[in-house]
C-alpha positions in Angstrom: 31.6 -3.3 -4.4 35.1 -2.6 -3.1 36.8 0.6 -4.1 39.6 -1.1 -6.0 37.0 -2.3 -8.5 35.3 1.1 -8.9 32.7 0.7 -6.1 32.1 2.7 -3.0 32.8 -0.1 -0.5 29.5 0.5 1.2 27.3 -2.2 2.8 24.5 -4.2 1.2 22.2 -2.4 3.5 23.2 0.9 1.9 22.2 -0.6 -1.4 18.9 -1.8 0.0 18.0 1.6 1.3 18.9 3.2 -2.1 16.6 0.6 -3.8 13.8 1.5 -1.4 14.2 5.3 -2.0 14.3 5.0 -5.8 11.3 2.7 -5.8 9.2 5.2 -3.9 8.9 7.2 -7.1 10.0 5.0 -10.0 9.9 1.2 -9.9 11.2 1.0 -13.4 14.4 2.8 -12.6 14.8 0.7 -9.5 14.6 -2.6 -11.3 17.1 -1.5 -13.9 19.4 -0.7 -11.0 18.6 -3.9 -9.1 19.2 -6.2 -12.1 22.5 -4.5 -12.8 23.8 -4.6 -9.3 22.2 -7.7 -7.7 22.1 -10.0 -10.7 25.2 -9.0 -12.7 27.7 -7.2 -10.5 27.2 -9.2 -7.4 27.9 -12.6 -8.8 31.1 -11.4 -10.4 32.1 -9.7 -7.1 31.2 -12.9 -5.1 32.3 -15.7 -7.3 34.9 -14.1 -9.7 38.6 -14.5 -9.5 40.8 -11.5 -8.7 41.6 -11.2 -12.5 38.0 -11.4 -13.4 37.0 -8.7 -10.9 39.7 -6.3 -12.1 38.8 -6.9 -15.7 35.1 -6.9 -15.6 33.8 -4.8 -12.7 35.2 -1.3 -13.5 33.1 -0.9 -16.6 30.0 -2.0 -14.7 30.5 0.0 -11.6 31.2 3.1 -13.7 28.0 2.6 -15.7 29.8 2.2 -19.0 28.1 -1.1 -19.4 24.7 -2.2 -18.1 24.2 -5.7 -16.7 21.6 -8.4 -17.0 21.0 -12.0 -15.8 20.0 -14.9 -18.1 18.3 -17.8 -16.3 14.6 -18.2 -17.3 13.8 -19.7 -20.7 10.5 -19.9 -22.7 9.8 -23.4 -21.3 11.5 -23.0 -17.8 10.7 -20.3 -15.3 10.5 -21.6 -11.7 11.6 -25.0 -13.0 15.1 -23.6 -13.8 16.7 -27.1 -14.0 14.7 -27.6 -17.3 16.8 -25.1 -19.2 17.9 -26.0 -22.7 20.6 -23.4 -23.4 23.9 -25.2 -23.9 27.6 -24.3 -24.0 30.1 -26.6 -25.6 33.8 -26.1 -24.8 36.0 -25.9 -28.0 39.6 -25.0 -27.3 39.6 -21.8 -25.2 36.0 -20.8 -26.0 32.5 -21.8 -25.0 30.1 -22.0 -28.0 26.7 -21.1 -26.7 23.3 -21.8 -28.3 19.9 -21.2 -26.7 17.3 -18.6 -25.7 16.7 -16.8 -22.5 13.3 -15.2 -21.7 12.0 -12.2 -19.6 15.4 -10.6 -19.3 15.4 -7.2 -17.5 17.8 -4.8 -19.2 18.0 -7.3 -22.1 17.9 -4.7 -24.8 20.5 -2.4 -23.3 22.7 -4.7 -21.5 26.4 -4.9 -22.5 27.1 -7.8 -20.0 25.0 -10.9 -19.2 25.5 -13.4 -16.5 24.4 -16.5 -18.4 23.4 -19.7 -16.7 23.4 -22.7 -19.0 24.3 -26.4 -19.3 27.9 -27.2 -20.3 29.6 -30.0 -22.2 33.4 -30.2 -22.3 33.4 -33.7 -23.9 34.4 -35.3 -20.6 32.4 -33.3 -18.0 28.9 -31.8 -17.9 26.9 -29.6 -15.6 25.5 -26.1 -15.2 27.9 -23.2 -15.6 27.8 -19.4 -15.2 29.4 -17.4 -18.0 30.1 -13.6 -18.1 29.0 -12.8 -21.6 30.3 -9.4 -22.9 28.2 -8.3 -25.8 31.0 -6.5 -27.6 33.4 -9.6 -27.7 30.6 -12.2 -27.7 27.6 -10.8 -29.7 24.1 -11.9 -28.8 20.8 -10.5 -30.0 17.6 -9.4 -28.1 14.1 -9.6 -29.2 11.2 -7.1 -29.1 10.6 -5.6 -25.7 7.6 -7.2 -24.0 4.5 -4.9 -23.7 4.1 -5.2 -19.9 1.3 -4.2 -17.5 3.8 -2.3 -15.3 7.4 -1.2 -14.9 7.1 -0.1 -18.4 10.2 2.1 -18.3 12.3 -1.0 -18.0 12.9 -3.2 -21.1 12.1 -6.9 -20.8 13.3 -9.0 -23.7 14.2 -12.4 -25.0 18.0 -13.0 -25.6 19.1 -15.3 -28.4 22.5 -16.9 -28.5 23.5 -18.5 -31.8 27.0 -20.0 -31.9 28.0 -17.3 -29.4 31.7 -17.6 -28.6 32.6 -16.8 -25.0 36.1 -16.9 -23.8 36.8 -19.7 -21.4 38.3 -17.1 -19.0 34.8 -15.8 -18.5 33.6 -18.9 -16.6 32.6 -18.0 -13.1 33.4 -20.7 -10.5 33.7 -24.3 -11.8 31.9 -26.6 -14.2 28.9 -27.9 -12.3 28.7 -24.9 -10.0 26.6 -22.8 -12.2 23.2 -23.6 -10.6 24.5 -22.8 -7.1 25.8 -19.5 -8.4 22.3 -18.8 -9.9 20.5 -19.6 -6.7 22.9 -17.6 -4.5 22.5 -14.7 -6.9 18.7 -14.9 -6.7 18.8 -14.9 -2.9 20.6 -11.5 -3.1 18.3 -10.3 -5.8 15.2 -11.1 -3.7 16.4 -8.6 -1.2 16.5 -6.0 -3.9 13.0 -6.9 -5.0 11.8 -6.8 -1.4 13.2 -3.3 -1.2 11.5 -2.4 -4.5 8.1 -3.6 -3.1 8.8 -1.8 0.1 9.6 1.5 -1.7 6.5 1.3 -3.8 4.4 0.7 -0.8 6.0 3.6 1.1 5.4 6.0 -1.7 1.8 4.9 -2.1 1.3 5.3 1.7 2.7 8.9 1.5 0.5 9.8 -1.4 -2.6 8.3 0.2 -2.1 10.3 3.4 -1.4 13.5 1.5 -4.5 13.0 -0.6 -6.7 12.1 2.4 -5.7 15.4 4.1 -6.6 17.4 1.1 -9.7 15.8 -0.3 -13.1 16.7 1.4 -16.3 14.7 1.5 -19.4 15.4 3.5 -17.9 18.6 4.8 -14.8 17.1 6.4 -11.4 15.8 5.3 -11.3 12.2 4.1 -8.5 11.7 6.7 -11.1 12.4 9.5 -13.2 9.4 8.7 -12.4 6.4 11.0 -12.6 3.9 8.2 -9.9 5.7 6.3 -7.7 6.0 9.4 -8.0 2.3 9.9 -6.8 1.8 6.3 -3.8 4.1 6.9 -2.9 2.4 10.2 -2.9 -1.0 8.5 -0.9 0.3 5.6 1.7 1.9 7.9 2.1 -1.2 9.9 2.6 -3.4 6.9 5.2 -1.1 5.5 7.1 -1.0 8.8 7.0 -4.8 9.2 8.3 -5.2 5.5 11.0 -2.7 6.2 12.3 -4.6 9.2 12.3 -8.0 7.4 14.1 -6.5 4.4 16.7 -4.7 6.4 17.3 -7.8 8.5 18.0 -9.9 5.3 20.2 -7.2 3.9 22.1 -6.9 7.2 22.7 -10.7 7.3 24.1 -10.6 3.7 26.4 -7.7 4.8 27.7 -9.8 7.6 28.3 -12.9 5.3 25.8 -14.9 7.3 23.2 -17.3 5.9 20.4 -15.1 4.5 18.5 -17.4 2.1 15.4 -17.9 4.3 15.4 -14.3 5.5 15.6 -13.1 1.9 12.6 -15.3 1.0 10.6 -14.0 3.9 11.4 -10.4 3.1 10.6 -10.8 -0.6 7.3 -12.7 0.1 6.1 -10.4 2.8 7.1 -7.1 1.2 5.7 -8.0 -2.2 2.4 -9.4 -1.0 1.8 -6.6 1.6 2.7 -3.9 -0.9 -0.3 -5.3 -2.9 -2.5 -4.4 0.1 -1.0 -1.0 0.6 -1.1 0.2 -3.0 -4.7 -1.2 -3.4 -5.8 0.8 -0.4 -4.0 3.9 -1.7 -6.0 3.6 -4.9 -9.2 3.2 -2.8 -8.4 6.3 -0.8 -8.0 8.3 -4.0 -11.4 7.0 -5.2 -12.0 7.6 -8.9 -8.8 9.6 -9.3 -6.8 6.6 -8.2 -7.9 4.8 -11.3 -6.7 7.4 -13.8 -3.1 7.8 -15.1 -2.8 11.4 -14.0 -2.2 10.1 -10.4 0.9 8.1 -9.5 -0.9 5.5 -7.5 -2.4 4.1 -10.7 1.1 3.4 -12.0 2.2 2.1 -8.6 -0.7 -0.4 -8.6 0.5 -1.8 -12.0 4.2 -1.7 -11.0 3.7 -3.6 -7.7 2.2 -6.7 -9.2 5.4 -8.0 -10.8 7.2 -8.0 -7.4 5.2 -11.1 -6.5 6.4 -12.9 -9.6 10.0 -12.1 -10.7 13.2 -13.4 -9.0 11.1 -16.2 -7.5 7.3 -16.3 -7.3 5.6 -16.1 -4.0 5.0 -19.8 -4.2 8.7 -20.5 -4.6 9.4 -18.3 -1.5 6.9 -20.3 0.5 8.7 -23.5 -0.6 12.1 -22.1 0.5 10.7 -20.9 3.9 8.9 -24.2 4.6 12.0 -26.3 3.8 14.0 -24.3 6.4 11.2 -24.4 9.1 10.6 -28.1 8.6 14.3 -28.8 9.0 14.6 -26.6 12.1 11.8 -27.9 14.3 
């Protein structure tokens, strides 16, 4: 984010590296950070007017307000076009009614980037609204009791005659779905970095444990079978890193990164499943108990294959590009 709006002016790659490093030890903290920056700050920074950036970004970049992103609904996940949340323009306000589901930071967020259907009386289409909880109150449901990333709240958001200033419309009427998809492209790089960081942390713990643990009068690391596990884990981590950094670099250069982001997210998330699983295996029975970090990493990793676009959606995005290219 540029310095004039309270940011550091650093590149997207710097953000990606920070996501990776945080995720090495706490995927919950990382996804709080990712949803705040990738899904809330970035669309304002990318699609907002100068007035909107000056008014909305400083509180977010300073951490005075936490951000979230409202796209999924109880009946529409990957099929985002099937959303029911609606905004009707009345005078200088949008009146919003509807429910959003599985919202990271939903309980604590002070600002929500809300994607919904709009009706002005003469024009319809999807829109993106910046909803400030103080001026446009909305409510959140009970946090979901999740398998992993349990330090991050995931809730339902309810909008009941929520009045949002017309000045908080990002882009144009009818452009909301494009804003949502572009935002998810950037978010996928953040989740790729999260998956990468989890895998890197699991690899380090597995190597450390294999050098300390002894079996049959030798270190576990001396067994060729374990060495092959570690070699495969290290290769997958490095390949994921290169794909993730490439996608992030392309975004930093304002080049098309949609396919690169999908590849990074798909590869990093699915290969982190292998890496973390083998880390648990190397730990043996200790890998299955909560005293050891790899048990938590095993649960945390799983969601990286689902949120911000399932693996199946990533394959659809990649295939579409490849079929067009060749």
